[in-house]
N, C-alpha and C positions, 0 to 999 in steps of 0.2 A: 461524343467521345471526350471532348475537352472537359466536360462536366464530370465524367466518370474518373478521369485522371485526377482532377482537383479533389474530388471526394475521397479517392483512394489515399492520396498523400495527407489529406486532412484527417482521415480515419487513423492512419498510422501514427500521426502526431498525437492524437488523443489516446490511442492505444498504448503508446509508450509510457504515458503518465499512469494510466490504469495498471500497466504492468509493474511499475515501481511500487504502487500501493498494494497490488496483489502479492508482490514479493514480501512485503511486511507481514501480511496475513500468513503466508507460507512459513516464514521464519518462526512466528509464534507457534504455529501448529507443529513444526518439526521439533521445537524446543520443549513445548509443554502440552502438546495435544489439545490445545484450546483454540477456538475461533474467537478472537478478541473483537467483540462488537464495540469496544471503546476506542478502537484504533483511530478512527476519524477524529474524534474529539481530542485525543492525545496529540495527533499531528497538528491540529489547529492551535493548540496551546503552545507547541514548539514554534509554530510559524509566528505567533504573536510575540514570542521572545525575540525572534529574529527581527521582527518589525520594530520593536522597541530599540534594539541595538542600532539598526540602520537609521532610525529617526534621530538617535542621539549622536551618532558618529558621521552620518552622511555616506557611509560606505556600505554598498550592497554586499560585498564579500564578507565583511565582518559580521553583518546580520545573518548571512548564509551560514557561516561557521557557528554562530551562536545558536541558530535554530537546530542544527545537527547536534550540537553539544546538549542543548535543552532537551532534544528528543531522547538522547541517551539517559539523561538524568531522570526524565519523566518515567521512562521505562523501568529504571531501577526503583524509583519510589513506589510506582504502582504495584510492582511485583512484591517488594519487601513489605509495604505498609498495607496492601489491600488483598491481592490475589493469593498471597501465601497463607492467609488465614481463612480462605474459603474452603468449604467442604467439597473436595473433589470427587467424592463418591457419586454425587448426582451432577451430571452435566448442566442441568437446569440452574443450579446454584451459581455457576460461573457466568451464565448468560444474564441472570438477574443482577448480579453484582456489576457486571460490565455495563449494562444498560443504566443502572443507578449512577455509575461513574460518569457516563455520558451527560446525564442531567446535571450533576454537580459541576463538572468542568465547564459546560456551556453556560451555566448560571454565573459562575465565578468570572468567566471571561466577559460576559455581558455586563456585569457590575463594574469590572475594572476598566474595560475599554469601550463600553457602550455597544449598542446593537446596530450601529450604522456600518455600512460597507466602507472599509479603509482601502486606500489605493495600495497596490502591490507592484513594485517596479520589477524590471527584468534587466539582466546584464547585457543582453544583446537585443538587436532590433527584431520586432515581430512582423515586420513587413516581408511578405513572401517574395522569394526570388522567382522570377518568371522565366519560363522557356517558351519563346514565342509569345502567345497571348494567354498562356495557362499558368496561373500562380501555383507554385509547388510548395517548397519548404522555406521557412525563414531561418535566419541564423539562430534564433532562439529554439526553433524545432530541432536543429542539429545539436544544440547544446543539450536538449532533453534526451535525444537518442544517445549521445555520448555518456551522459550521466547514468542512464539506465543500463547501458552496456557495461560500464565500469562496476556497477553494483552487482550485476549478474556474474561477471567474471570473478569478482571478489568473493561472493558467496560460494561459487563453485569451487574455488581454491580452498576456502575455509572448510567446507564439508567433505572434500575428497582428498586434500593434500596435507591437512594439519591434524595433529592429535586433539586439539581443542574442539574442532568440528566433530570428530568421531565421539568424543566424550559428551558433547551436547546431544547427539543423536542417541547414544546409549542411555543417557540420563532420562530422555523422554520415553524411550521404549521399555526400558527395564531398570527403573530407579533403584530397586532393592538390590539387584545383582550388581549394579554399578557401584553402589555404596560398599558392597563387600569387596569390590576390586579396588577400592581406594579413590573413587571418583568423587569430587565435591559436587554432589547433585544440586544442592541449593545454589552454589555459585554458577554452575552451568545454566540453571534455570534463569537466574538474574541476568546473565550475559545474553541469553536468548531474547528476553524481554527488552533489554537495552538496545540490542542491534535492530530488532524489529521496530521499535519506537523511532530510532534514528532514520531508518529507511522510510517509515511512514512520514516523518517530518520532511524528508527530501521530496517525497511525492507531493506533499502539500505545497512546498515551495515552488515546485514545477507547475502545478495545476492552477493555483489560486490566481496568478497573474492573467491566466487565459479566461477566467470567469469574471464575475462582477467585482471581485475584490475580497479582502480579508473580512471574515464575519464569523461569529461563534458557530454557525451552522454551515460553514463554507464547504465542508467535506461530506455532508450527509449523503447527497446523491452520488458523489464519487465513490463513497464506501459501497453503496449498493452495486454499482457497476464493477468495482474492483473485486468484491466478494464473488460475483458471478464469474469474473475472469479466473479467480483462484480455483473455484470449483470446477470450471470447464477444463482448465489445464491439469488439475490435480493438486490437492492441498499439500502433498508431500514432494512436489516437483518444482524447483525454481525455474527451470526452462519452460515447464508447463504454464507457470504463472505469466511468463513473458508472452508465450504464444496465445494464451487465453486473453491477455490484455489487448494484444494487437487485434485478435479476432473480434472482441467486443467493441473495440474502437472503430473497426471497419464497419461493423453492423450498425452502430449508432450513426456513423457518417452517411452510409448508403440509405438507411431508412429515413433519416431526417431530411436528406437531400432529395429523395424521390417521392416519399410518402408524407413527409411532414413530421415535425418534432413530437406531435401528440402520440404518434404510434411507436416511438422508440422504446418506452418502458415495456410494452407488450412484446416487442421483438426480442429484447433481452430476456424476458421471462420464457418465451418460446425456446430460445437457445438453451437456457438453463434446464428446462424440462426435458428437451431432446437429449442432452448429454447425460442427465441423470437416468433416463430410461435405457439408453444404449450402453453407457459405461459409467456406472454410479461413482466410481472412484476418480473419475476424470480421464481425459484423453491420454495423459502421460503417466497414469498410475501403473504401478507394477502389478503383475498378475500374482495372485496369492493362491497357492495350492489348497484345494478343499480337503479338509480332514474329516475322517469318519467319526 
């Protein structure tokens, strides 16, 4: 029983980070109807920016802010300089360009910073607080939960309580109609990319200290799990991304704890296939009426 409790809290901790990264994928989808396969590489680039500032100043929080600002700027540059010129008539074009962007970013980061793992600090202790003899959550885990909760609340308020959020959704679903109504579709698209890139940078800052460290490929496996979480919850649902992230985190923890880490990729694949077979739009997708 103690092991089950430990694996549950460990899975929730991992799932919170996956939820943050899944939220970034959901943001891009809601803003541009694109699955951004370069999200991981963009997040790592922002994390390196934060690492540089932290190394130069000695302040974790200045590096934290610099990484989020770097994420915003990277999102703007990628949308304005790259994705805006892609032929959106074919979804395959966007995928190919995004994968090419991954290779470019990882190559540049490797040349600038090297390919060795760099240490990534945390603002709070990662030593788990124990109840009895069972280690549960650390102060850093609580920080992760709080950060993800704030992002979720902020996105919910943005898309449901502000005119900017409504214009972003309208620009994604009906760009031509939105232009006729006076909406700056290009500006809304850029804003969506910037916000998604910043949320992705936050996810990288949260997960990299729990792994081997900062590396050009640090987010590759995280992207796979987060993509699964986003699809499981529904690519158009921020709450679904959070639930999907927590679900994937629990599955990864239980499977690795009881069956071994070698089986975890298969478990994630089984979950993805099961959801796609039962509810292709995701567990939190809205029901669309069938038209004749």
